[in-house]
N, C-alpha and C positions, 0 to 999 in steps of 0.2 A: 442477607448479611454476607459480606465478603469473608474470605479466609483471613485469619490473623497472619502476621508475618511469620511467626514460628510454625504455624500449621502449613503454610506454603513451603517453607524450608524443609519441614519433615517429609512432605510429599515429594519434593525434588530428590531427597536422599533415599526414598523408599524404593524397594525392588518390586512392589506390588503394582505393576503396570495395569493389569486388568481391573483391579479394585479401584484405582484412580480413574480409569476410563469409565467405569460404571457410575461413579459419583458424578462425573462430568456429564454423562449421558442423561442422568436424572435431572440435572440443571437445564440441559438443553430441552428436555421434554416440558419443563415448567414454562420456559419461554416460548416454545413452539409445539404445543400439544397436538396440533393438527397433522403432524407427520409429513410436513412439506419441507423440502430442501431446495434452495434457490440457486440460480446462476444468472449471469448477464452476458449479453452479446455486445462487445465494444471493441475498441481498437486503441492500441498504444501508438502515439505518433510523436516522434522526435522532431521538433521544429527547427533543429539544427542537425548537422551530421556529426554531432558529438559522440555518437555511438562508437566511432572508430577511436575515440580518445577515452573510452571507458576505463575508469581508474580503479575503483574499489568495489562498490556494490550499488544497489538500487538508488537512483536519483542523485548520484554524485558524479560529476564529470569535472575534470580540470579545465580551467579557462584556456581557450586557444590563444596563442600569440603568434605574431609574425604573419607571413602571407596566408596561412591556412585560416586565419581569423577574418580575412577580408570577405567582402560581398561574394556570394557564390557558395560559401560554406554554410550559409543560412538557407533553409529551404524556401523556395518561392511560394508565395501565398497560393498560387494556382495548384502547385503540387500538393499542398495541404488540403485544399478544397477537393481535389480529385480523390484523395484518400478518404475524406469524410463522405463524399458522394457514394463511393463504393461501399462504405460501412452502412449507410442508410439503405442501400439497395439489398444488402445481405441481412437486413433485419436488426442492425445495430441501433442502440439507443443512446450511446455516449462515446466520448473519446477521452482518453487520458493523455494529456500532452505534457511533455517536459523537454528540456533542451540544454540544461547545464547553466553555468555562470558565465555570462558574456557581457563585458563592460559596454559594448556598443548598443546593446538592446535595452534601452531605457523604457520607462513606463509608456511613452507614447507609441512605441512600436508594438508593444503587447496590446494596448488598447485598440490599435488599428486591426491587429490580427483577430482578436476576440470579436470585435464589432463586425468585421467582414464575415466571419464564420456565422454569427448569429443572423446576419442579414440574409445569408444564403440558406442556412439550415436552422431555422428557429426552433425546430423540434429536438435538436441534438443537445445532450447534456455535456457541458464542458467541465471536466474534472481535471484540473491542471495545476502545475507548479508545486514542487516540494517546498518545505519550509526554507531550505537553503536558497532556493531560487527567489522566493518572496523577499528574503532578507537582502539578497544581492540586487534585485530590482529596486528596492527601496534605497539602498546605499548609492547605486549608480544614478538614481533619479533625485537624490537629496530629498527624500520624503520619509515620513514616519511609516511604521509598519501598518498602522490603522489606515492612513490615507492611501497607501499602496493597495491594500486589500479592497478598500471601498471603491477605488477607481477601477480596479480589475473587475470587481463585482458589477459595477455600473456598466462596464463595457461588454459584459456577457459571461463572466466566470460564474459557474454555478456551485462548485464545491472544490475542496482542496484535498489531495491525497496525502497519505501519512508517510510517504517516502522520506528517508533520511533519519527516521527515529533511531534506527539500529538498536543500541542499548542506551537508554536514558540514564546514564551514570557517567559523570565527567571523568572519573578515573579511567574508564574504558575509552571514552571519547578522546581523552588526551593521548592515550597510547595509539589510537588510530589517528595520527596527526593530520591526515588529509581531510578529516571532516571539517566542514565549513561553519557549523554552528554547534554550540554546546546545548546542554539539556534545557537550561532556562530559555534559550533562544527558540528552540523547537516548540516548547510549551507555549511561549508567548505568541508565536504565530497562530497556533491553533486556538488559544484562548481568545485572541483578538478576532479571529474569523468567527468564532461562536458568538461573541458579543455583537458582531455586526450582522447576525442572523444567518450565517453561512454554516453548513454542515461540513464535517471533515471525517476522514478515517484515521484510525490509529494502527500502527504497525510495530513489529518487533523482528529484527533480524539478528538471530543468535548464532553462536558458534565462532565468535571472534576472541576467544580466550577469556571471556567473562566467567565469573563464578556464580553460584546459585544466589548469593546475597544480591549481586548486581542485577540478576534477572528479576528478583522480587522488587528491587528498587524501581525498575522499569514499570512493572505492573502497578505498583503503589502510586506512582506519579500519574499514570493514566487514570487510575481509579479516582484519585483526588480531583483531577481536572474534570472528569465526567460528572462527579458529584457537584462541582461548582457550576458547570455550564450545561451539561446534558447535550453537548454538541456533536459527539462522535456517533456515527451511524454503525460502525463495525470495528472489530479488531482482527487484524490479519498478521499471524506470525509466519515466518519462513526461515530457512536455514541459509547461512552464508555459503556461497559457492566459490571455492578458492581458485579454481582453474582460470587462467587468463586474467587475473586481477593482481594489482600491485600488492595486495595483502596476502596473496597466496603463499608467498615465501616465508610467512611467519610460522609455518608448519603446525598450525592449529589442527587438532583432530576434527575432521568433518563430522558434523552431527549425523547420527544414525536415524533410521526410521523410528526406532524405539524412543530415542530422545525427542524426536519431533512430536510423536504422539503424546508422550508424557507432558511436554511443554504446552501443547495444545489443550490438553485436559486441565492442567493446572491454571492456565489462562482463563478457561471457561469458569472454573470454580472461583478464581480470585475476582474477576471482572464482573461481579454480580449486578452492576449497573449498566452493562452493555447488552443491547438486545441481540446482536449478531456477532458470531465468531466464525471466521472462514477457515475451512480446511483447504489448503493449497495443493494443487497438482503441479504447479509450474516447476518447483524445485524438487519435490518428492516423487512425482509421478502419480498416475491415476490410481494405482492399487493402494498406496498409502493414503492418498486423498480420500478414497472410499472408506478405509478404516477410520479415518478421522471423523467421519459422520457418526461413529459410535464412541468418539472421545470428546464430544462437546460441540463439534462443528455443525452448523445448520446451513452452510452456504459453501459452494465449491468455486466461487470466483467466476472468472471470465473465460469464454471461448477464446478470446484474444485473437482477433483477425490479423493482428500484427504485433509482435513483441520483440524489442531490441535489447533491453537492458540485461535481463537474465541470460538471454542467448549470448550476449557478449562475454559473459562469465563462463561460457563453455557448456551451458545446459541447454538442451534442445528438445525438451518434451513438447509434444503437440497434442491437440485434441480437436474434436468437433462438437457441435451441439448435440448430435445424436449420441455420441459417446458419453458425454456428460449426463444426458438423460438416462442412458443405460446404467451407468454405475450408481446413479442415485436410486433408480428402481431396484437394482440388484441388492442394494443395502437396505431395502425395505421402506423406502420413502417415495413420495410423489414429487416429481420435478416441477418447478415453476420458474419461468423466466421473470426476472425483476429488472428494475432500472437502477441507476447509481445510488439512489436514496432508499433502496430496498423496498420500493413499492412494487407490488405484483403486477405483471403484465397479463399473463394468462397461465392456466395450468396445462401441463402436457401429460 
């Protein structure tokens, strides 16, 4: 059973951080009684150089115009192949690719890219394109969302990341005027992918002036879609990083570690139909990530051989596989490498 709406709001208003964490930890144990915490080795690749045009937060970039949008601002396929080759050599099992909204990159370009990658690296899992990118590719190619996802899937796309969910409440999304898709649009992309047999992840980026009710709206919409399709592999919350972003001037209070842990725990309690909840080190750092393993998290995300999005927002946390294994063990768990679909590779 999920929390009721009022129960979730009561927990957000509560000062009992430890009590909330203990409840979430009990739920985590029910899902994962074997005491294993997972991680993945993969790489984030931007297929364009849009990272210099980083605008607000994860998976949203403004479209380039003028001479910077011309050929040469898009990465050469060989450059992408070399990044993937290095990833495989370092033990990576997947890549997360994104590149923003580019009117010149229609469906056939993406099909060529995905197909060429799969031809060279059939073992690599392609976890690519935010909902906004899927919508843009469909629009630029004059296709439906379903046809776009089906063609990308047939070309080699394996799953879709949850980037761009931010807060699934249109009052918030209207205030963040640069967002390219509204709540129904984001949900439709993921619902469509699930119906086509593709798994996706769900995310939440909080700390953009939303209230508790709007956070609960977000969780409720994810819970309902998961009840409908069962297509989400995991939920990943993180905090908005205001530095070097267009939204940083709004003067929102940056979410604290306490707020992150409380939100992580409430998410684990509310999303009772999600198998996996990730405790992130990328925005909060390794110590808070480690604490998150006792606040409902059963996964610490990726070693991230390359990461450009959060770094562009002024956050430069780094880690290694050895360090992730250490913090997992020190928290009292056994580390296990997984793939993008949360299948175990081996125990460490």
